[in-house]
Structures are given as structure tokens and as C-alpha cells.
N, C-alpha and C positions, 0 to 999 in steps of 0.2 A: 511897306515895300513900294518903291517907285519904279515903274518900268521906264527905261530910257527909249527914246524914239529918235530915229535918224532918217535922212533922205536916202533914196536909192543910190545916189552918187556916193554918199558917205558909206553906205553898205558895201558898195563895190570896193571902196578904198580899204575898209576893214577886212574884206575878203582877201584883197591883195596882200595884206599884212599877216594873213594866216587864219583869220576867223572862218568858221564854218558857216556857209549859207544854208539854213534849214528852211525848206519850202514845205509849209504845212497844208498846202492845197491837196485836193483829192488826187489819186493816181491818174485819173482821166485828164484832169487839168494840167498836171505836171507833164504828162506825155504829149500834150499839145504844144508845149514850149515852156521853158523855165530859164532862170538865170544860169549862165555857164558855171559849171562846178557845183551846182546845188545838190543837196541831199533831200530826199522826199520821205517825210514821215507825216502822213495826213492826220490832222486833228479830228477831222470828220470824214466819214465815208458816204458816198452817194448810195442810197437804198433804192434800187430799181423798182421794188415792189410798191413803195409809197411815193417815189419821186422826190423824197426829202433827204436832207443830210442828217446823219446820225453820228453820235460820238464814237470815236475809235477807242475801244477799251484797251487796246495795246499801245496807245500813244506813249505813255511814260515807260512801260517795260521795254519797248523798242529803243527809245532814247537812252535809257540806262545801259542797255546791252551794247550800244554802239558808240556812246560818247561819254567820257569821264566827266564828273561834275565841274572840273576846272576848264572845260572846253569853252572857248570864246565863240559865241554864236550870234549871228544876225538872223532874225526870224522873219520870214516873209510869207504872204499869201497873195490873194488877188488884189485887195485894196488896203489891208492893214488891220481889219477887225479880228479875223481868226488868229492872226499872228500875235496880236496884243493879248488875246486869251491864252494862247500857247505860252507866251512869255510869263504870264502870271503862274500857270501850272508849273513851268520849268523852275521859276524862281522859288516857288513853294516846295519844290522837290529837291532843292539844294544847288541848283545851277544859278550862279550869281553873275556870270558874265554873259547875259542875254540882252539883246537889244531888238526892239520892234522896228521893222522897215515900213515907214509911212508910204502909202501909195502902192506898196507891193509890186506885183508883176503887171497888173493892168491899169493902175492909177486910180485915184479918187479925186477927180476934178472938182466935185462939189465941196471938197475940203481943202482944195488948193494943193493937192499932192500929186506930183508927177510919178508915173509908174516906170518900172524897169524898161518896158517896151518903148514908151514915149521918150524916155531919156536916151534911147539909142544904145543902151548897154548890151554887152554880149549875151546872146541867147543860144540855147541848144534845144533841139527837139528829141534828141536821144541822149541818154545818160549812160555812163559806164555802169555796168551791172552792180558794182559795189555801192552806188549811190541811189539805186532804185529801192522802193519800199519792200518789194518781195524779198530781196537779199537781206536788207536790214532786219526785216521781220524774222527771217530764218536764223540770223545771228542771235536773236533774242530767245528763240524757242529752245536753244540748247542751254541757256543760262537759267532757266526756271527751275 
């Protein structure tokens, strides 16, 4: 299985054509700013007790409850690492139209990837409730 990778500009073009932008950063990161129109399903949660990130056990159940397997998704995080892992998980779970966004929201200059912010692409600091993790998670709890 090969994960496709695209730039933030290509991700925005795909989104304009109907692809879903899936932001897999933590809720706190998402709330500080995210690509316009993005949905938030964290791959990892921040654990205040340890100060570390821990896997989100509900990642795939929440995705399955909210997005059919044929959904075209561009998957982003802060720099492109978590989103690459999320693409692998999604692909293994039967989602075949998933693409990793290189550079993510914040950029990965050491790898030569411009982020959404640096590219000057549209950003929001508030999301429609239907795109926030709390709502997406509630949608999944009824389907278990």
C-alpha cells in the first residue's frame, strides 16, 4: 500500500473539488486554527497527566460513523507525520481515496514543505459544530 502525498496547495484544490479535509491534530491544536472547512478527528490526544500524546482509541470508529469508505480525503496534521500514520490506518480500514498533506498546517521547513499557514491559505479558528470532534464522536456513539 502506497500513501499518496500532496502539497497544501494541491490539498486546497482537492478540497475545492469536494474532498474532505481531515485534520488529525488534537482538539486543542484544531481550536487554535485549522484549514477552512476541515473536520477534526484526532489521531492522538494530549494527556495532561503525563504531558504526552496518547493514541485516540476512537479514531477509526469515529471515522467510520461519519465518513463512508468511498470518501475522498486529504489528511493533514501539523507537519505531515501524524497524517501519514492516519492515512495508513485509514487505508488499512478500507478507505482508498486518502492523501497525506505534506507540511500540514504548520509546515515542515526541514523537509522543504510549506504549511497551510505559510502558504496563506484560508484559515478558521472556529468550526461549524458538525465538523468538531465532540459532535463527530457523538455521531459514532449511537452506531456502536
